[in-house]
C-alpha positions in Angstrom: 62.7 50.7 9.9 65.8 51.0 12.1 65.4 51.7 15.8 65.8 55.0 17.3 70.0 55.1 17.9 70.4 52.2 15.7 72.6 54.1 13.0 75.0 55.1 16.0 75.4 51.7 17.2 79.0 51.2 15.7 80.6 54.2 16.6 79.2 54.1 20.2 80.4 50.2 20.6 83.8 51.2 18.9 83.9 54.3 21.7 82.8 52.1 24.1 85.4 49.1 24.0 88.2 51.3 22.9 87.5 52.9 26.6 87.4 49.5 28.0 90.7 47.6 26.5 92.6 50.3 25.5 92.1 53.1 28.3 91.1 51.0 31.5 92.9 47.6 30.8 95.8 48.7 28.7 95.5 45.5 26.6 98.7 45.7 23.6 96.0 43.8 21.3 93.1 45.7 22.0 92.0 46.9 18.6 91.6 43.2 17.6 89.3 42.9 20.7 87.3 45.7 19.6 87.0 44.3 16.4 85.3 41.2 17.7 82.9 43.5 19.6 82.0 45.1 16.4 81.2 41.8 14.5 79.9 39.6 17.4 77.3 37.8 16.4 79.7 34.4 16.2 80.9 35.1 19.5 77.5 35.5 21.2 76.2 32.3 19.1 78.9 30.4 20.8 78.0 31.6 24.1 74.1 30.9 23.0 74.8 27.3 22.2 76.6 26.6 25.3 74.1 28.1 27.1 71.3 25.5 25.2 74.3 22.5 25.7 73.7 23.3 29.6 70.1 23.9 29.4 69.4 20.5 27.3 67.0 22.4 25.1 66.7 25.7 22.6 66.0 28.9 24.0 63.0 29.3 21.6 60.1 30.1 23.7 61.8 30.6 26.8 61.8 34.5 28.6 65.4 34.9 29.6 67.1 37.6 31.6 70.6 38.6 31.1 72.3 39.7 34.5 74.6 41.8 33.5 73.9 42.4 29.8 76.8 45.0 28.7 75.9 46.2 25.0 73.4 43.7 24.5 75.0 41.3 22.1 74.0 38.0 23.9 70.5 39.4 23.9 70.4 40.1 20.2 71.6 36.5 19.8 69.0 34.8 22.0 66.1 37.0 20.7 67.1 35.5 17.2 66.8 32.2 18.5 63.4 32.9 19.5 63.4 33.6 23.2 62.0 37.0 24.7 65.4 38.4 26.2 65.2 41.0 28.9 68.8 42.6 30.5 70.1 44.6 33.2 73.4 46.6 33.9 74.7 49.0 36.2 76.6 51.1 32.7 74.4 54.0 31.6 76.2 53.8 28.1 76.3 50.1 28.1 72.4 50.0 28.6 71.6 52.7 25.9 73.2 51.1 23.5 71.8 47.6 24.1 68.5 49.5 23.7 69.3 50.7 20.4 70.5 47.4 19.2 67.2 45.8 20.5 65.0 48.5 19.0 63.1 48.1 22.3 63.3 48.8 26.1 63.9 45.5 27.6 67.5 46.7 28.6 67.4 48.2 31.6 69.8 49.9 34.1 70.0 48.1 37.9 72.5 46.1 39.6 72.0 42.6 39.9 71.6 42.9 43.8 68.2 44.5 43.3 66.2 43.4 40.3 63.6 45.8 38.6 61.2 42.7 38.5 58.7 40.4 40.4 59.1 37.2 41.8 59.0 34.4 39.1 59.3 36.3 36.3 61.8 34.4 33.9 62.3 30.8 32.3 66.3 31.4 32.3 68.7 33.8 34.3 72.0 34.2 32.6 75.0 35.3 34.1 78.3 35.5 32.3 81.3 37.4 34.0 78.8 39.5 36.0 79.1 37.7 39.3 82.9 39.0 40.1 81.9 42.5 39.7 79.1 42.6 41.9 79.0 44.3 45.7 77.4 41.5 47.0 77.5 37.7 45.5 75.3 36.3 47.8 72.3 38.9 47.4 72.7 38.9 43.4 72.3 35.3 43.4 69.3 35.5 45.4 67.9 38.4 43.3 68.6 35.8 40.3 66.9 33.3 42.5 64.0 35.3 43.2 62.9 36.1 40.0 62.9 32.3 38.3 59.9 30.3 38.1 59.7 27.4 39.3 61.4 24.7 37.6 63.2 27.7 35.8 66.9 27.4 35.4 70.2 30.1 36.4 73.5 29.6 34.3 76.3 30.9 36.1 80.1 31.7 34.5 82.6 33.6 36.4 86.0 33.7 36.8 87.6 31.0 39.7 90.1 33.1 42.1 92.4 29.9 41.6 92.8 30.4 38.2 96.2 31.3 36.4 94.5 33.3 33.8 93.2 37.0 34.6 89.9 37.1 31.9 89.9 41.0 32.0 93.5 42.2 31.6 94.1 39.1 29.5 97.5 38.1 31.5 99.2 35.0 33.1 97.7 35.6 37.0 99.6 34.3 40.3 96.7 33.0 42.2 95.5 34.2 45.6 97.6 37.5 45.4 96.6 39.7 48.0 95.6 43.5 46.6 99.1 44.8 47.0 101.0 42.6 45.6 98.5 42.2 42.7 98.8 45.9 42.2 102.4 45.7 42.4 102.2 42.7 39.6 100.3 44.8 37.3 102.4 47.8 37.5 105.7 46.2 37.1 103.9 45.0 33.8 103.1 48.8 32.8 99.2 47.9 32.9 96.7 50.4 35.2 95.5 48.9 38.6 92.3 50.7 39.1 90.0 47.9 38.0 91.2 46.0 40.5 88.9 47.4 43.1 85.9 46.4 41.0 87.0 42.6 41.3 85.6 40.5 43.7 85.7 36.7 42.6 84.0 34.1 44.2 84.9 30.5 44.8 83.0 27.5 44.0 81.6 26.8 47.7 80.9 30.1 48.4 78.6 30.2 45.0 77.0 26.9 45.8 76.5 27.7 49.6 74.5 30.9 48.4 72.3 29.3 45.7 71.3 26.6 48.4 70.0 29.6 50.9 68.7 30.9 47.8 66.5 28.0 47.5 67.9 26.4 44.1 67.2 23.1 44.3 69.7 21.6 42.1 73.2 23.1 41.5 75.2 21.1 38.7 78.9 22.4 38.3 79.9 22.1 34.5 82.9 21.6 32.9 84.3 25.3 33.5 86.6 25.6 30.5 89.3 23.7 32.1 91.2 22.9 29.0 91.1 26.4 27.4 94.6 27.0 26.7 96.2 29.9 28.4 99.5 31.7 29.5 101.4 31.1 25.8 104.2 28.7 26.5 103.2 28.3 30.1 100.2 26.1 29.2 101.7 23.0 29.9 102.7 24.0 33.9 99.4 25.6 34.2 97.2 22.6 32.7 99.4 20.1 35.2 98.5 22.5 37.9 95.0 22.6 37.1 94.8 19.0 37.2 96.9 18.1 39.7 94.8 20.2 42.2 91.4 19.3 40.4 90.9 23.2 39.5 88.2 24.6 37.1 89.4 28.1 36.2 85.9 29.1 35.7 83.1 28.6 37.9 80.2 27.1 35.3 77.3 26.1 37.1 73.7 25.4 36.0 71.0 25.6 39.1 67.5 25.4 39.0 64.4 26.3 41.1 
């Protein structure tokens, strides 16, 4: 039997991601990105495999929180792999879609800075491409640490402010641009600028200090996708910049409680 609203999921996913990629970000090939989201099992399975490599074990049997679950694709993959997966997100439509996909009310509307769970609830907290959107990264990380059981793990993946590629707009990006220049740069490329106000990228040092303050006892910085080719013909120059200055374009961290 289909979960309530499950039959409507494809249409709701298509509308949701069309608004995001086409209207909010004005990405020229937005249709291709929407198609990926409509058939996201392979994409989410890759993300799950990456998490399991970082953990050094399968997620089967673990209780997992996806902080910033979006429309629930990763939760579907985690539950298919045997985890008990919960999710939180601030977007009401994303949460509604996630609930319809999961067939149960394990997706809740809540900010990462105020997680609606008791202390020591989860074995794993998974936070992928979410920390850059929260109002208070330190508070969000403290909340993620709070809901972890002793020995539990927090997996964090978020873009670095030193990267040369903006992962949302999917364009070459000049590191460290002041907000006014960033808006002018986007406008010159014919792209909307309002989304910039939702981005608050944090550095590796800020993340590690916040995790230490939250009581995480082991913090391991991972590869961070340093060799992910971006920027088209500019990639050789970008790669040289990353290597010369030892820059990880993404912060990928595994911290244990």
